[in-house]
N, C-alpha and C positions, 0 to 999 in steps of 0.2 A: 434526442441524443444521437449523434452521428455513429455510423458503423465503426467499430474499433477492431482492426484486424489482428491485434496482438493480445489475445486472451490466453491465459494459462489456466487449465482446469485444476480444481483443488487436489486431485490425486497426484498430478505431475508436480504441482507446487510443493506438496508435502514431501515427495521424493527428493526434490531439489534442495529443500530446506534441510531435511534429515541427512543429506549427503554433505552438508556444509558448503554448498555451492550457491547459497542465496543470501541476500540481505532483504528483509521484509520491512516495508514502510506502511504504517498504520495512519491513514488520513481521516480518522474519525473526528467529527466535529466535537469540540469541547462542550457544546451545549447538550449533547446526548451521551457523552462519555460515561457518566455515572449510571445511566440506564442500560448501557451495553454490557457492562460488568465483565467483559473479557476481551482478550485479544489473542492473536497468534503468538505463541511463545517466542520471545526474543525480538518481537517487532519494535521498530523505532517509531516514536510518535513524530508526525509531521503536521504542523498547523495548516489546515485547509484554507484559512483566510488569506495567507500570503500567496498560496498557489492560485487562488481564484482571482487575484488582482490582475486584471487584463492589461495594466500598464507595465507589468514586469515581463521581461523577455526570458526565454528559456535558460540562457546562460546565467542570468541573475537568480532565477529560481533554484537552479542546481547548485550554485555557489553557496546558498544559504542552508543547504542540507547537511546532515552529518557526513563525515568522510565516507565516500562510497568508492568501491573498487570496480574498475572496468573489467576485472577478471571474474566477477560474480554476477549472477542473475539478480536483477532487482525486481521484487514483486510488490506491487502496491495494491492496497485494498481500502475500502470504506465499509460502512455498515449497510450500504445498499448495493444492489447488483450492478447498477450503472451510474454510480456517483460521478458527478462532473469533476470534482477535485482530483480523485485518483486517476481519472482519464487524462486530465490536463497534465498532471505530474508525470505520468507514463510517457506522454508525447514529448514533454520537455526533456526528460531523461534520454529518450531515443534520439532526439535531435542533437544531443551532446555526445552521442556515441556509446551510450550504455545499452546493455541487453536487458531492457525493461519490459515488464509484462503486467497486465491488469488481471487480478484474480477473478476468474469467471464466477459470477454469482455473489461476489463479495464475501464478507464475513458470514452472512447467513448460510451460504453454501458450504463453507468450511465447517461451521458448527453442525449443520445437518448431516454431514458426512461422518460426524462423531470424532473428528480430529482433535488433538490436544488444544486446550485453551489455557491461558494464563490470566490471573486476576489483574485488572487495570490498577495501576498505582493510585489513581484518584479514588477508586472504590475501597482499596485496602487502607487508605489513610483515615 
């Protein structure tokens, strides 16, 4: 995994989210979603498969995402600390002018800090 200079630590991410200044994107693989059992509250699901398609350009990746605001910080995470999908998504967003960051340590770091979690809809169903 290449060095990523745009990490956001969990404490700063939480402050940004709680201040209403962030949109959180959960890039958890659907293959392990049931095992994860939780997500950052309010996080929007983004399918990693489309993000990892190397034939898609950044503008195309971003156009398929939910409506995102250039006025908010975008925080992407996976269930691993250095997941390729969230890294690629963050790079694509940055190339399109978004203030995008990768959650340092991923969801495990958020959980380890004792921060709020929300039950995944897949698990709740």
